[in-house]
N, C-alpha and C positions, 0 to 999 in steps of 0.2 A: 503495500499500500504509501503510495506517494502522497504529501501533504506538499501546494502546488503555492506558493507565500506571493500577494501584491506586492510587484513593483511598490520600491520601496515602504518595506515596512521594516518598521525598528526593530535593532538586535533584542532589546529589552524586551521584545512581544517575543519574538524569535525564541528568546533562551526560554521564557514562561510557557511557551506553548511545549515545548522539549519537554520541561519539567510536566507539566498534566503529562503527555504521555509517557513519559515513564511510570506514573505513578495508574495508569491504567497497563500496566506488566508489558508495554513497547518499550524498545533501540529504537531511536528515533536515533539518523545520521544526517547529517546540514547538509547538504552538496550546496559548492555556489559554481551557479550557472555562470552563463556571461551576464543575459538578461536579469534574473532573478534566483531565488534559495528556496528547495527543494529538502522536505524534510524524508527521507525515506522511513518507512516504518517495521520496524524487524519483528518480527512475533507473531503469536496467534490475532491472525488480524480477522479470523472470519467472523466471528460476531458482532464484527463494530459495524456500523452502518456508518455509509459513507459520509452521506447527510448531515447526519447529527452529530457527527466528527468538526463538519465543516462549519457552526454551530457555536463549535469554542472558541474562536476570533472572528472579527469583520476583518482582518487582514489577510486570513484564507481565503485563498481564492479557489481550490478544488481541494475535492480530496478524490483518488482514484486506484483505484484495485487491477495491483502487477497482475497479469493475465500467467505469465511464463514460471515454470516449476523454479528457471534460475533468478532469482530475485534481483539482485546487489549486477550480477552482472546484466540480464537486463537493460534494455536503453531504456526502456517506458521508467525505470528507476531514477533514470536524471534528468526525465521530462525528458527525451529525447535530441539530449544534448551529446556529445562523443568525451573522455575522458581524453586526460594525455600522463602521459610518465614522463618523468625527465629525470634523465640522468647523467650525476657527477662525474665528469674524467678529466684525467688531468692534463688534456687541451680543453679542457669548459664545459658546457651542461648540453646537452644532448638531449631535442624531446621526439618523444613517440605520439604519434598521433593526427586523427584523418586531417586534424586544420593547417599542420603539421608539413615542413618538406620528408622526401625519404630519408630515411636511417641505410647506410650501409654499412654491413656485416660481414664479413669473408675473415678465414685462414681455415687448416688440414681438422682434420677428425679427430687427430689424436697427436699431443702432445709428445714430437719424438725426442728431443735436444735441442741445447741452449741455442745452440748456432739455424737447430730451421726455425726456430719455431720464435726468433727475434729477427731473422731477416724476414722470413711470410709478415711480419706486423709490421718494419718497417715499409712494404714494399706495397702493403695493401693500404697503409697509411697516404706516403706519396700518390694511389693512384683514386683514393677518395675515401675510404669506409674509415669509417666514424667508431668500429668495436672488431675487436679481435673476437675470435671461435677458435676453440680448440680445447679438447674434450682431457685430461687433469686420471679421468676414472672413465671408464667404453662398457657398458652391457654391450652384448655379443651374443650373436646366436649360440654359438658354439663356447663351446668354454677351453678348446685350445685357440682358442682366435687372440690376434691380441688384448687384452683388458687397459692399454691404459698403464702409467707409470703411478697412478694413486696420488699420495699425502707430495709427491719430493717433484712433479709437475708441477705442481701449484707453485712452486716457486719462479719456475720457469716462467709460467705465464707473468708471476711477481716483475719478474727480469725484465720481460718480451714489451708490458705495459713501461717501467717504467725508460725501455729504452724508447721508444713509438709514443706512446702518450694515448694511446688508444685505450677505449674504457674492454673492461673482459667481459667476456659469456664463459659461462662456462657449465658443466652439467654434474645436480647431484643425485645422485644412484638411494644414499644412505640418510636414514635420520640421526644415522652418527654423525655423519661429517659434516651438516650444516653449517655447522657457528664457523670450522676451515674452510670449506670452502665460502663462504662471506665473509671473511676477509682479507682475500682475493678480490676476487671475482665481484662489480659489480650487479650483473643480472645474474640471479641463479638460474639455470634451465635446467627445466624437470622433467627429463625425455619421454619420448611416446611411446614407451614399454612403463616407463613410472605412472602412465595417465592418471591410470585408478589405482594407486598404490596411493589410499586415502590419509595410514602414518603420516605420510611423506607432506603431502599439501596440508594437514594442518600445523606440520611445521612447519613445512616456509612461509607458512600466512602466518604463525604469527611472528617473525622475522621482520625487521624493516626495511632488506633488500627486495629489488624489484625481480619481477617473475617470469621467466621466458614459459608459457606451457606447449608446448607440443597435442597434438593430436595424435590422438592412438593410431595404431594401423588399419585398425576395424574399428573403432570408433565413429558414431553417430552423432551429428553437431550439439545436437543437445545433449548426449553423456558428454562432450568434450568442455561442453558450455557449463556443466552440473559440475564437473572436475575443477574448472577455473572459480566455483562459488563458492565450495572446500576453503578455496585459500583468502579467498575476500570473508568469506564469515570467522575467519578466525581473523582480520586486524585487516590486514596486508590488503591497499586499495589498489598497488602498481603492477597491473599481472598485463602480459604481451601476452596475445594468442598464437601461437606458428603453428599452419599446416603445411606439409612436408612429404603429405601424397601419402596415401590411403591402401591396400590392399585389395584388387579387385581379379576377375576370374583371367587377366591376360594377364606372364609376366615374364614374357617371352623374350619382349625386345623394351619393355623399364623393368626397372626395381617396381615402381609403385605405379600408383595412378595423380599425378599433381590433379588435385582437384581448385582448379580459382574458380570455381564457382561460390566456395565461401564466403566471396569479395561481398557480390551484394548481399549474398545469404546474414552474415554475421552483422552488415549494416544495416539491415533493418533488426537483427534480432539485441545488439550488444552494444553496446556503449567504446566495452574494451578496443588498444590495436590491433593493429593487425599483419602477420608479419606474414613472407613466402617461400619460401626452402625449396627450392628446384633443381638443390643437386640432389637430395634425397627424394625429391618427391619424382625425378629420372632417373637416377642413378646410371647418368652417361653424359660427361662434360661437352658432348657433340651437343644436347640437349641443354644444355643448364641457357647457353643464353635467348633462344627464343622465348624457354616459358619465363623467365625472369624480367622482358620487354613485356613477353603477357601479363604479368602478374602485373607490372608499372601500369600499362599500359588500362589493366582492368581497377586498380585505382588501390594498391597494398601501400603498409605506411615502411614494411622494411621489407629488405630484403636480405636474408640469409645463403651463403657463396662458399664451397669446400675453397678452400685453393690451398698449393702444395708448392713447392720448389721446383719439387724432382717427382714428380705422381706415380710415375710408375716406380719407384723407390720405397712408396710410402707402407707406413706398418696395419693402415686401416684406409678402407673407400676409396682407395686413388683409383680407380675407372672413374668415379662421377666429379675429382677432383679439376678445378681450371691451372693453369700457369699459372704464374703474378705478371706476366705479360698478356695473355689471354683477358685475363679480369681487368688491367688495365683499358684493354682494347675494346672490354664491352660498357665499361663506366662509361667512355668518351661514344658512343652506339647509342647509351639509353640516354643522353645528354636531353635530344632535339623530345623526348616521349614524358621526359619529368616536366622540362617548359612548356609540353602545351596541354601538358595535365593538372599542372600548377604542382606539380611534388619536384622543386627545383630541389636537386643536393642539400642538405644539409651542412650549413655554417656554424660551426660548437659559437656558444658566445659565452663569454667568460663569465667567471661566477664572481659576484660580489663577496 
């Protein structure tokens, strides 16, 4: 349920109304939009009549029920306004959101050694990326595949961050590792295989770092948004959704099926920023440029792409990684599309 306040509502009245809702057993969450303030009411609202609640104050313009099962993630919860996630990085603040320029995230599947990760960070930064992606902990289908270097790789990511000034996005797989990963990462990634690891979702939701939530390989959009709801309900409002391809009947030619239809669908359902990962979405480097440009044209807020100095030597997912040269070329090719869609590449802003 949401309470839409009238333009110019006094702060004291908003506070008084919030206290009234608390006494009724509801949890009000204040959402300051571009034009007005909205109070999101969380709790058992089934017995409350919106028209009666509207009589609490003459400053209440409207009381509406949120029909979707994902309450906080619903676009209705913010009265139709998109949210944004601003992340401090060494080079300045970067904002993910529908009304902001494109954010580029690039880097290898796994952190292999310091020389490789630092070189990659510097080269993708020079090409226009704002964030470095790289796995310290890697969930793999086979127990014999490279699982990442673990905690030692976090130190290598920190070195790459210092050398390049890029923000760091890396995956956390276990509730026990959340704090140590959060010490290095600017954004914590919950991967596709952990999308419905509810203990992990609650844990990352209880800390302050932004969360990148990847869609499960067989997850419906409702399941994906309900997973986001777990994080939001735990208190962390800084969630970015990432489409990375879903499993369909044809796996001969692509690793997954990149579902670009989620862009218009999610725009109608949720206020959360959206990222597209065409590397995992296709599984082959030769298809990444076309799908990255298509995602940009369709309105994505961010793109995540795998980049490795020597893909043939990569310890994991080499076939889907671009070389730094190809990544730089792709960024240049995307510039006219970004310009025409109003999503010109984001420049970092100094933090006051």
